[in-house]
N, C-alpha and C positions, 0 to 999 in steps of 0.2 A: 176489391183495391182501389184505390184514386187513382184516375188519369189523369192528362195536363195536356197531350198534344191536342185536341182538338179544343181547347177551352180557348174564349174567344180574349181579346186584350182587354187590360186591368189588371189589377192589385189585389182585390178583395173577390171573394163570392158568398153570395147571402146565396141559402138553396133554404127552402121550405119543404116541409112536408104536412101530413095529418093522418094517424095511425088509424087502422081499423079497431072499429069497438073491441078493447081489450088487449090491445097489440101493443100498447105502449113501449113496454118495461123490454119487451123483446125483438122492437126497432130503433129505439137507442141502443142498446149495446149493439145493433149490428152498424151504426153509424160510428159507431166509437171506435169499431173493428175498423173502417173504414179509414177514419182520418189517426190512426196508430201510425202507418207509416207514413205520413206526411208530417205530421207534427214533431219536433223533434227535440231534442234536447240542448242542442246543440246551441241556440238562443238564431240563430242563421236561416232556420226551417220555416215554414209555415205555421200559425196560430191561428187556434181554432176558437171559436164560442160556442157552445150549446144552449139552446134555450129550448123550456116545453111551457106550455100553457096549458091552461082548464082545459081546454075543447081538445085534446090530444095532439097538439100538435106540435113540430118538433121545427127550429128553426137553427139552423150554423150559418156562422160569421164566420171566415177562414181569410186569413191574409197573409199573403204569400209577401217573400221582402220586394224590399219596393222595386218597378222596375222589370218584374217577370210576373209571368199571367199567373192567376190562379189554378189550383187544381178542381178537377169536376169530379162531384161523385157517380158512382152511376147508379144508375135506375133499383132503388131498392126493393126488394122480396113483392112480389103483388099479391099477394095473400096477406100481408102485413099494413097495406094501404087502405083508406076510406077514397082516395084520391091520387093520381100520380103526381110528385116532386115534380117540387120549380125553380131553376135556378141561376139566377142573373147576377152579368160578372159588370163589376164597379171601380172605378181606379180613385183611390184616397183623394181624398181634396184639401179638406184640414179638422183640427177639434177646434168648438170652443168652451171654453174653461168660463166657469161664473168668479166674477170681478177682474176680467181680463181679457183679452185680443183674442182670437184665434192663429192658430198657426199653422202653417204649410209644413213643418217638418212631421217627418213619424216617429212615433213618443213608445217608446216602449212601457209596458201596462195600459196601454190604451182604455 
C-alpha cells in the first residue's frame, strides 16, 4: 500500500530502484500494485508515469493534485532489489514547451 503521512513537502515524487538480476518483471508488477490505490480514474487523484531502463532500473514520477503532498512508496521486497530504492519529493515549477515560453500552470497530460 502507498502511504502519505510521512511525505515531505512537494507535490511530485521521483522514485527510483534497480532490480536484482532477472527480477525486473516481478518488481515492476509490485510497483504497479502499490500505485493502483493512489492513481484514480476520476482525474483528481495522483498520476504516475513509470519508466524502465536497460540496466533493470524503474523510475516513477508520481504527481499529486496541486497543493498536496505526494504519497511515498514503501520499501520493495529486498529479494527483488540490486540496491535499496531512493525517493525524493519535488514541487512543480513549470512546463517548458518548444517554440514558446514556459508556464507555471499544471497542465493535464504533461
